[in-house]
All heavy atoms as a GROMACS GRO file, in nm:
protein
  451
    1MET      N    1  -0.896   3.204  -2.070
    1MET     CA    2  -0.829   3.181  -1.943
    1MET      C    3  -0.696   3.111  -1.967
    1MET      O    4  -0.689   3.010  -2.034
    1MET     CB    5  -0.919   3.093  -1.855
    1MET     CG    6  -0.862   3.068  -1.718
    1MET     SD    7  -0.986   2.984  -1.616
    1MET     CE    8  -0.879   2.893  -1.513
    2LYS      N    9  -0.591   3.166  -1.914
    2LYS     CA   10  -0.458   3.110  -1.930
    2LYS      C   11  -0.442   2.988  -1.840
    2LYS      O   12  -0.479   2.990  -1.723
    2LYS     CB   13  -0.354   3.217  -1.894
    2LYS     CG   14  -0.213   3.176  -1.921
    2LYS     CD   15  -0.117   3.288  -1.889
    2LYS     CE   16   0.025   3.243  -1.910
    2LYS     NZ   17   0.121   3.345  -1.873
    3LYS      N   18  -0.386   2.881  -1.896
    3LYS     CA   19  -0.368   2.758  -1.818
    3LYS      C   20  -0.250   2.775  -1.722
    3LYS      O   21  -0.143   2.819  -1.759
    3LYS     CB   22  -0.343   2.640  -1.911
    3LYS     CG   23  -0.331   2.511  -1.836
    3LYS     CD   24  -0.330   2.391  -1.925
    3LYS     CE   25  -0.311   2.275  -1.833
    3LYS     NZ   26  -0.334   2.149  -1.874
    4GLN      N   27  -0.274   2.737  -1.597
    4GLN     CA   28  -0.168   2.744  -1.496
    4GLN      C   29  -0.120   2.602  -1.467
    4GLN      O   30  -0.200   2.510  -1.458
    4GLN     CB   31  -0.223   2.807  -1.367
    4GLN     CG   32  -0.268   2.950  -1.385
    4GLN     CD   33  -0.328   3.006  -1.256
    4GLN    OE1   34  -0.333   2.940  -1.155
    4GLN    NE2   35  -0.374   3.129  -1.264
    5PRO      N   36   0.012   2.586  -1.453
    5PRO     CA   37   0.064   2.452  -1.426
    5PRO      C   38   0.016   2.399  -1.291
    5PRO      O   39   0.001   2.475  -1.195
    5PRO     CB   40   0.215   2.470  -1.427
    5PRO     CG   41   0.238   2.615  -1.408
    5PRO     CD   42   0.115   2.686  -1.458
    6ASN      N   43  -0.009   2.270  -1.284
    6ASN     CA   44  -0.051   2.202  -1.162
    6ASN      C   45  -0.185   2.250  -1.107
    6ASN      O   46  -0.211   2.240  -0.989
    6ASN     CB   47   0.056   2.212  -1.052
    6ASN     CG   48   0.181   2.136  -1.090
    6ASN    OD1   49   0.174   2.035  -1.160
    6ASN    ND2   50   0.294   2.183  -1.045
    7LYS      N   51  -0.268   2.306  -1.193
    7LYS     CA   52  -0.401   2.349  -1.149
    7LYS      C   53  -0.505   2.293  -1.245
    7LYS      O   54  -0.480   2.285  -1.364
    7LYS     CB   55  -0.412   2.501  -1.145
    7LYS     CG   56  -0.322   2.564  -1.040
    7LYS     CD   57  -0.394   2.667  -0.963
    7LYS     CE   58  -0.303   2.720  -0.854
    7LYS     NZ   59  -0.369   2.806  -0.764
    8THR      N   60  -0.619   2.255  -1.193
    8THR     CA   61  -0.728   2.209  -1.278
    8THR      C   62  -0.798   2.330  -1.337
    8THR      O   63  -0.770   2.445  -1.300
    8THR     CB   64  -0.830   2.126  -1.198
    8THR    OG1   65  -0.890   2.210  -1.101
    8THR    CG2   66  -0.764   2.007  -1.132
    9GLN      N   67  -0.894   2.306  -1.425
    9GLN     CA   68  -0.968   2.415  -1.486
    9GLN      C   69  -1.042   2.495  -1.379
    9GLN      O   70  -1.060   2.616  -1.391
    9GLN     CB   71  -1.067   2.360  -1.589
    9GLN     CG   72  -1.130   2.466  -1.674
    9GLN     CD   73  -1.211   2.406  -1.788
    9GLN    OE1   74  -1.223   2.286  -1.800
    9GLN    NE2   75  -1.264   2.492  -1.872
   10ALA      N   76  -1.083   2.429  -1.272
   10ALA     CA   77  -1.156   2.497  -1.164
   10ALA      C   78  -1.062   2.570  -1.070
   10ALA      O   79  -1.106   2.641  -0.980
   10ALA     CB   80  -1.237   2.395  -1.086
   11GLY      N   81  -0.931   2.552  -1.087
   11GLY     CA   82  -0.834   2.625  -1.004
   11GLY      C   83  -0.782   2.544  -0.886
   11GLY      O   84  -0.715   2.597  -0.799
   12THR      N   85  -0.811   2.414  -0.883
   12THR     CA   86  -0.764   2.329  -0.774
   12THR      C   87  -0.615   2.302  -0.791
   12THR      O   88  -0.569   2.271  -0.900
   12THR     CB   89  -0.841   2.195  -0.774
   12THR    OG1   90  -0.980   2.223  -0.769
   12THR    CG2   91  -0.800   2.109  -0.658
   13ASN      N   92  -0.540   2.309  -0.683
   13ASN     CA   93  -0.398   2.281  -0.685
   13ASN      C   94  -0.378   2.130  -0.682
   13ASN      O   95  -0.402   2.064  -0.581
   13ASN     CB   96  -0.329   2.347  -0.565
   13ASN     CG   97  -0.178   2.328  -0.569
   13ASN    OD1   98  -0.127   2.228  -0.617
   13ASN    ND2   99  -0.108   2.426  -0.514
   14VAL      N  100  -0.332   2.074  -0.794
   14VAL     CA  101  -0.320   1.929  -0.808
   14VAL      C  102  -0.221   1.871  -0.708
   14VAL      O  103  -0.247   1.768  -0.645
   14VAL     CB  104  -0.279   1.893  -0.953
   14VAL    CG1  105  -0.254   1.745  -0.968
   14VAL    CG2  106  -0.383   1.941  -1.051
   15GLU      N  107  -0.108   1.934  -0.692
   15GLU     CA  108  -0.005   1.882  -0.601
   15GLU      C  109  -0.055   1.878  -0.456
   15GLU      O  110  -0.028   1.783  -0.383
   15GLU     CB  111   0.123   1.965  -0.611
   15GLU     CG  112   0.195   1.950  -0.743
   15GLU     CD  113   0.228   1.805  -0.777
   15GLU    OE1  114   0.278   1.733  -0.689
   15GLU    OE2  115   0.203   1.764  -0.891
   16LYS      N  116  -0.128   1.980  -0.416
   16LYS     CA  117  -0.179   1.983  -0.280
   16LYS      C  118  -0.278   1.869  -0.256
   16LYS      O  119  -0.275   1.803  -0.152
   16LYS     CB  120  -0.247   2.118  -0.252
   16LYS     CG  121  -0.291   2.134  -0.109
   16LYS     CD  122  -0.341   2.274  -0.080
   16LYS     CE  123  -0.380   2.288   0.066
   16LYS     NZ  124  -0.428   2.420   0.098
   17VAL      N  125  -0.364   1.843  -0.354
   17VAL     CA  126  -0.461   1.734  -0.341
   17VAL      C  127  -0.389   1.600  -0.335
   17VAL      O  128  -0.423   1.513  -0.255
   17VAL     CB  129  -0.562   1.737  -0.458
   17VAL    CG1  130  -0.650   1.614  -0.457
   17VAL    CG2  131  -0.647   1.862  -0.451
   18LYS      N  132  -0.285   1.581  -0.418
   18LYS     CA  133  -0.208   1.456  -0.415
   18LYS      C  134  -0.146   1.433  -0.277
   18LYS      O  135  -0.148   1.322  -0.225
   18LYS     CB  136  -0.098   1.458  -0.522
   18LYS     CG  137  -0.150   1.436  -0.661
   18LYS     CD  138  -0.035   1.434  -0.759
   18LYS     CE  139  -0.081   1.417  -0.901
   18LYS     NZ  140   0.030   1.416  -0.996
   19GLN      N  141  -0.092   1.539  -0.217
   19GLN     CA  142  -0.032   1.527  -0.084
   19GLN      C  143  -0.137   1.492   0.020
   19GLN      O  144  -0.113   1.408   0.106
   19GLN     CB  145   0.038   1.658  -0.046
   19GLN     CG  146   0.164   1.683  -0.124
   19GLN     CD  147   0.224   1.819  -0.092
   19GLN    OE1  148   0.161   1.903  -0.029
   19GLN    NE2  149   0.346   1.842  -0.138
   20GLN      N  150  -0.252   1.554   0.011
   20GLN     CA  151  -0.359   1.524   0.107
   20GLN      C  152  -0.404   1.380   0.093
   20GLN      O  153  -0.426   1.311   0.192
   20GLN     CB  154  -0.478   1.619   0.084
   20GLN     CG  155  -0.450   1.761   0.126
   20GLN     CD  156  -0.562   1.858   0.088
   20GLN    OE1  157  -0.639   1.829  -0.005
   20GLN    NE2  158  -0.570   1.969   0.156
   21ASN      N  159  -0.420   1.334  -0.030
   21ASN     CA  160  -0.463   1.197  -0.053
   21ASN      C  161  -0.360   1.097  -0.003
   21ASN      O  162  -0.395   0.997   0.059
   21ASN     CB  163  -0.491   1.173  -0.202
   21ASN     CG  164  -0.617   1.240  -0.249
   21ASN    OD1  165  -0.701   1.279  -0.169
   21ASN    ND2  166  -0.630   1.254  -0.379
   22ALA      N  167  -0.233   1.124  -0.028
   22ALA     CA  168  -0.128   1.033   0.016
   22ALA      C  169  -0.129   1.020   0.168
   22ALA      O  170  -0.117   0.910   0.221
   22ALA     CB  171   0.008   1.082  -0.032
   23GLY      N  172  -0.145   1.129   0.237
   23GLY     CA  173  -0.149   1.125   0.383
   23GLY      C  174  -0.270   1.051   0.434
   23GLY      O  175  -0.261   0.970   0.526
   24ALA      N  176  -0.384   1.071   0.373
   24ALA     CA  177  -0.507   1.006   0.417
   24ALA      C  178  -0.499   0.855   0.396
   24ALA      O  179  -0.535   0.778   0.484
   24ALA     CB  180  -0.627   1.063   0.341
   25PHE      N  181  -0.448   0.811   0.281
   25PHE     CA  182  -0.440   0.669   0.255
   25PHE      C  183  -0.336   0.602   0.342
   25PHE      O  184  -0.355   0.490   0.389
   25PHE     CB  185  -0.411   0.642   0.107
   25PHE     CG  186  -0.526   0.677   0.017
   25PHE    CD1  187  -0.511   0.766  -0.087
   25PHE    CD2  188  -0.651   0.620   0.037
   25PHE    CE1  189  -0.616   0.798  -0.170
   25PHE    CE2  190  -0.758   0.652  -0.045
   25PHE     CZ  191  -0.740   0.741  -0.149
   26ALA      N  192  -0.224   0.669   0.365
   26ALA     CA  193  -0.119   0.611   0.448
   26ALA      C  194  -0.171   0.587   0.590
   26ALA      O  195  -0.147   0.482   0.649
   26ALA     CB  196   0.004   0.703   0.450
   27GLU      N  197  -0.243   0.683   0.644
   27GLU     CA  198  -0.298   0.668   0.779
   27GLU      C  199  -0.402   0.557   0.782
   27GLU      O  200  -0.408   0.479   0.876
   27GLU     CB  201  -0.362   0.799   0.825
   27GLU     CG  202  -0.262   0.909   0.852
   27GLU     CD  203  -0.328   1.043   0.878
   27GLU    OE1  204  -0.451   1.047   0.898
   27GLU    OE2  205  -0.256   1.143   0.878
   28GLU      N  206  -0.483   0.549   0.679
   28GLU     CA  207  -0.590   0.448   0.675
   28GLU      C  208  -0.532   0.308   0.676
   28GLU      O  209  -0.572   0.223   0.753
   28GLU     CB  210  -0.675   0.468   0.550
   28GLU     CG  211  -0.785   0.365   0.534
   28GLU     CD  212  -0.864   0.385   0.406
   28GLU    OE1  213  -0.859   0.493   0.347
   28GLU    OE2  214  -0.931   0.288   0.366
   29PHE      N  215  -0.433   0.283   0.591
   29PHE     CA  216  -0.376   0.149   0.584
   29PHE      C  217  -0.294   0.117   0.708
   29PHE      O  218  -0.296   0.004   0.755
   29PHE     CB  219  -0.291   0.133   0.457
   29PHE     CG  220  -0.373   0.125   0.332
   29PHE    CD1  221  -0.359   0.218   0.232
   29PHE    CD2  222  -0.467   0.025   0.316
   29PHE    CE1  223  -0.436   0.211   0.117
   29PHE    CE2  224  -0.545   0.017   0.202
   29PHE     CZ  225  -0.529   0.110   0.102
   30ALA      N  226  -0.223   0.214   0.760
   30ALA     CA  227  -0.142   0.189   0.878
   30ALA      C  228  -0.229   0.152   0.997
   30ALA      O  229  -0.194   0.066   1.076
   30ALA     CB  230  -0.058   0.313   0.910
   31SER      N  231  -0.345   0.214   1.009
   31SER     CA  232  -0.431   0.187   1.124
   31SER      C  233  -0.500   0.053   1.114
   31SER      O  234  -0.541  -0.004   1.213
   31SER     CB  235  -0.535   0.298   1.140
   31SER     OG  236  -0.624   0.296   1.030
   32GLU      N  237  -0.514  -0.001   0.993
   32GLU     CA  238  -0.585  -0.126   0.974
   32GLU      C  239  -0.493  -0.247   0.966
   32GLU      O  240  -0.538  -0.359   0.959
   32GLU     CB  241  -0.669  -0.120   0.845
   32GLU     CG  242  -0.782  -0.020   0.853
   32GLU     CD  243  -0.862  -0.014   0.725
   32GLU    OE1  244  -0.838  -0.096   0.634
   32GLU    OE2  245  -0.949   0.073   0.716
   33THR      N  246  -0.363  -0.225   0.968
   33THR     CA  247  -0.268  -0.334   0.952
   33THR      C  248  -0.201  -0.368   1.085
   33THR      O  249  -0.146  -0.281   1.150
   33THR     CB  250  -0.160  -0.296   0.849
   33THR    OG1  251  -0.225  -0.261   0.727
   33THR    CG2  252  -0.063  -0.409   0.825
   34ASN      N  253  -0.209  -0.495   1.121
   34ASN     CA  254  -0.142  -0.542   1.242
   34ASN      C  255  -0.009  -0.604   1.197
   34ASN      O  256  -0.006  -0.714   1.143
   34ASN     CB  257  -0.230  -0.647   1.312
   34ASN     CG  258  -0.169  -0.698   1.438
   34ASN    OD1  259  -0.048  -0.692   1.458
   34ASN    ND2  260  -0.252  -0.754   1.524
   35ALA      N  261   0.101  -0.532   1.219
   35ALA     CA  262   0.231  -0.574   1.168
   35ALA      C  263   0.273  -0.709   1.225
   35ALA      O  264   0.326  -0.794   1.153
   35ALA     CB  265   0.336  -0.469   1.201
   36ALA      N  266   0.248  -0.733   1.353
   36ALA     CA  267   0.286  -0.861   1.414
   36ALA      C  268   0.210  -0.976   1.349
   36ALA      O  269   0.268  -1.083   1.324
   36ALA     CB  270   0.259  -0.856   1.564
   37GLU      N  271   0.084  -0.955   1.321
   37GLU     CA  272   0.004  -1.061   1.259
   37GLU      C  273   0.053  -1.089   1.117
   37GLU      O  274   0.063  -1.205   1.076
   37GLU     CB  275  -0.144  -1.020   1.255
   37GLU     CG  276  -0.234  -1.128   1.201
   37GLU     CD  277  -0.381  -1.088   1.202
   37GLU    OE1  278  -0.416  -0.982   1.256
   37GLU    OE2  279  -0.460  -1.166   1.146
   38VAL      N  280   0.088  -0.985   1.044
   38VAL     CA  281   0.138  -1.003   0.908
   38VAL      C  282   0.269  -1.080   0.910
   38VAL      O  283   0.291  -1.172   0.829
   38VAL     CB  284   0.155  -0.867   0.837
   38VAL    CG1  285   0.228  -0.882   0.704
   38VAL    CG2  286   0.020  -0.802   0.816
   39LYS      N  287   0.359  -1.047   1.003
   39LYS     CA  288   0.487  -1.118   1.013
   39LYS      C  289   0.463  -1.266   1.042
   39LYS      O  290   0.529  -1.353   0.985
   39LYS     CB  291   0.574  -1.056   1.122
   39LYS     CG  292   0.633  -0.923   1.081
   39LYS     CD  293   0.717  -0.864   1.191
   39LYS     CE  294   0.770  -0.727   1.152
   39LYS     NZ  295   0.852  -0.668   1.258
   40GLN      N  296   0.369  -1.295   1.132
   40GLN     CA  297   0.338  -1.433   1.166
   40GLN      C  298   0.283  -1.507   1.044
   40GLN      O  299   0.321  -1.621   1.016
   40GLN     CB  300   0.237  -1.438   1.282
   40GLN     CG  301   0.197  -1.579   1.322
   40GLN     CD  302   0.314  -1.663   1.369
   40GLN    OE1  303   0.405  -1.614   1.432
   40GLN    NE2  304   0.313  -1.790   1.335
   41GLN      N  305   0.195  -1.443   0.970
   41GLN     CA  306   0.139  -1.505   0.850
   41GLN      C  307   0.248  -1.530   0.746
   41GLN      O  308   0.247  -1.634   0.678
   41GLN     CB  309   0.029  -1.417   0.792
   41GLN     CG  310  -0.097  -1.414   0.876
   41GLN     CD  311  -0.198  -1.310   0.828
   41GLN    OE1  312  -0.166  -1.225   0.746
   41GLN    NE2  313  -0.319  -1.318   0.880
   42ASN      N  314   0.342  -1.438   0.734
   42ASN     CA  315   0.452  -1.455   0.638
   42ASN      C  316   0.539  -1.574   0.677
   42ASN      O  317   0.581  -1.652   0.592
   42ASN     CB  318   0.535  -1.328   0.628
   42ASN     CG  319   0.464  -1.218   0.553
   42ASN    OD1  320   0.366  -1.243   0.483
   42ASN    ND2  321   0.511  -1.096   0.569
   43LYS      N  322   0.568  -1.588   0.806
   43LYS     CA  323   0.647  -1.702   0.854
   43LYS      C  324   0.575  -1.832   0.822
   43LYS      O  325   0.636  -1.929   0.777
   43LYS     CB  326   0.670  -1.692   1.005
   43LYS     CG  327   0.776  -1.594   1.045
   43LYS     CD  328   0.797  -1.598   1.196
   43LYS     CE  329   0.896  -1.495   1.242
   43LYS     NZ  330   0.914  -1.498   1.387
   44GLN      N  331   0.446  -1.836   0.849
   44GLN     CA  332   0.368  -1.957   0.823
   44GLN      C  333   0.367  -1.989   0.674
   44GLN      O  334   0.382  -2.105   0.635
   44GLN     CB  335   0.224  -1.939   0.873
   44GLN     CG  336   0.141  -2.065   0.864
   44GLN     CD  337   0.193  -2.175   0.952
   44GLN    OE1  338   0.228  -2.153   1.067
   44GLN    NE2  339   0.198  -2.296   0.899
   45SER      N  340   0.355  -1.888   0.592
   45SER     CA  341   0.355  -1.908   0.447
   45SER      C  342   0.489  -1.965   0.401
   45SER      O  343   0.493  -2.058   0.320
   45SER     CB  344   0.326  -1.776   0.377
   45SER     OG  345   0.334  -1.793   0.238
   46GLU      N  346   0.598  -1.912   0.452
   46GLU     CA  347   0.731  -1.962   0.416
   46GLU      C  348   0.748  -2.107   0.461
   46GLU      O  349   0.804  -2.189   0.389
   46GLU     CB  350   0.841  -1.875   0.477
   46GLU     CG  351   0.855  -1.739   0.411
   46GLU     CD  352   0.894  -1.748   0.264
   46GLU    OE1  353   0.981  -1.830   0.228
   46GLU    OE2  354   0.835  -1.673   0.184
   47ALA      N  355   0.699  -2.140   0.579
   47ALA     CA  356   0.708  -2.277   0.629
   47ALA      C  357   0.628  -2.370   0.539
   47ALA      O  358   0.672  -2.481   0.508
   47ALA     CB  359   0.657  -2.284   0.773
   48ASN      N  360   0.512  -2.327   0.497
   48ASN     CA  361   0.428  -2.409   0.408
   48ASN      C  362   0.495  -2.430   0.273
   48ASN      O  363   0.485  -2.537   0.214
   48ASN     CB  364   0.290  -2.345   0.390
   48ASN     CG  365   0.206  -2.354   0.515
   48ASN    OD1  366   0.234  -2.431   0.605
   48ASN    ND2  367   0.103  -2.272   0.523
   49LYS      N  368   0.564  -2.329   0.223
   49LYS     CA  369   0.635  -2.343   0.096
   49LYS      C  370   0.742  -2.451   0.108
   49LYS      O  371   0.761  -2.532   0.018
   49LYS     CB  372   0.700  -2.211   0.055
   49LYS     CG  373   0.605  -2.109   0.001
   49LYS     CD  374   0.682  -1.984  -0.039
   49LYS     CE  375   0.590  -1.871  -0.078
   49LYS     NZ  376   0.666  -1.748  -0.108
   50GLY      N  377   0.814  -2.451   0.219
   50GLY     CA  378   0.918  -2.551   0.242
   50GLY      C  379   0.860  -2.691   0.245
   50GLY      O  380   0.916  -2.784   0.187
   51ASN      N  381   0.746  -2.707   0.310
   51ASN     CA  382   0.682  -2.838   0.317
   51ASN      C  383   0.635  -2.884   0.180
   51ASN      O  384   0.646  -3.001   0.145
   51ASN     CB  385   0.563  -2.836   0.414
   51ASN     CG  386   0.607  -2.818   0.558
   51ASN    OD1  387   0.721  -2.851   0.592
   51ASN    ND2  388   0.519  -2.767   0.642
   52GLN      N  389   0.584  -2.794   0.100
   52GLN     CA  390   0.536  -2.830  -0.034
   52GLN      C  391   0.652  -2.871  -0.123
   52GLN      O  392   0.641  -2.964  -0.201
   52GLN     CB  393   0.461  -2.712  -0.096
   52GLN     CG  394   0.324  -2.689  -0.035
   52GLN     CD  395   0.256  -2.567  -0.094
   52GLN    OE1  396   0.316  -2.486  -0.161
   52GLN    NE2  397   0.126  -2.554  -0.066
   53ASN      N  398   0.765  -2.802  -0.110
   53ASN     CA  399   0.881  -2.837  -0.193
   53ASN      C  400   0.932  -2.976  -0.160
   53ASN      O  401   0.969  -3.052  -0.247
   53ASN     CB  402   0.994  -2.735  -0.175
   53ASN     CG  403   0.963  -2.603  -0.244
   53ASN    OD1  404   0.880  -2.598  -0.334
   53ASN    ND2  405   1.028  -2.497  -0.201
   54GLN      N  406   0.931  -3.015  -0.033
   54GLN     CA  407   0.976  -3.148   0.007
   54GLN      C  408   0.881  -3.255  -0.046
   54GLN      O  409   0.923  -3.359  -0.091
   54GLN     CB  410   0.985  -3.156   0.160
   54GLN     CG  411   1.101  -3.078   0.216
   54GLN     CD  412   1.105  -3.082   0.368
   54GLN    OE1  413   1.017  -3.137   0.432
   54GLN    NE2  414   1.208  -3.021   0.427
   55GLN      N  415   0.751  -3.228  -0.044
   55GLN     CA  416   0.652  -3.322  -0.094
   55GLN      C  417   0.664  -3.339  -0.245
   55GLN      O  418   0.646  -3.448  -0.298
   55GLN     CB  419   0.512  -3.280  -0.056
   55GLN     CG  420   0.483  -3.293   0.093
   55GLN     CD  421   0.345  -3.238   0.130
   55GLN    OE1  422   0.278  -3.181   0.047
   55GLN    NE2  423   0.307  -3.257   0.255
   56ASN      N  424   0.695  -3.232  -0.315
   56ASN     CA  425   0.705  -3.238  -0.461
   56ASN      C  426   0.826  -3.318  -0.505
   56ASN      O  427   0.828  -3.372  -0.614
   56ASN     CB  428   0.711  -3.097  -0.520
   56ASN     CG  429   0.579  -3.025  -0.510
   56ASN    OD1  430   0.475  -3.087  -0.493
   56ASN    ND2  431   0.582  -2.893  -0.519
   57LYS      N  432   0.929  -3.324  -0.423
   57LYS     CA  433   1.052  -3.397  -0.459
   57LYS      C  434   1.034  -3.547  -0.444
   57LYS      O  435   1.110  -3.623  -0.497
   57LYS     CB  436   1.169  -3.349  -0.373
   57LYS     CG  437   1.212  -3.209  -0.406
   57LYS     CD  438   1.328  -3.165  -0.319
   57LYS     CE  439   1.368  -3.022  -0.350
   57LYS     NZ  440   1.477  -2.976  -0.265
   58ARG      N  441   0.935  -3.592  -0.370
   58ARG     CA  442   0.916  -3.735  -0.346
   58ARG      C  443   0.866  -3.808  -0.467
   58ARG      O  444   0.802  -3.770  -0.552
   58ARG     CB  445   0.816  -3.756  -0.229
   58ARG     CG  446   0.875  -3.711  -0.100
   58ARG     CD  447   0.776  -3.737   0.010
   58ARG     NE  448   0.830  -3.678   0.133
   58ARG     CZ  449   0.766  -3.676   0.247
   58ARG    NH1  450   0.647  -3.728   0.256
   58ARG    NH2  451   0.819  -3.624   0.352
   0.00000   0.00000   0.00000
């Protein structure tokens, strides 16, 4: 059997599977992530870093 580029031994199109997987994972993570909550957590983290730096200088 002659090897075909971008195909597995069983004949699966590798590029097509990669595209399907990328779409499925992107939708999964997007639906589970609350962007506003993440932004708030990032702000709080930055504020905490500033407080720690001031304490370390004392």
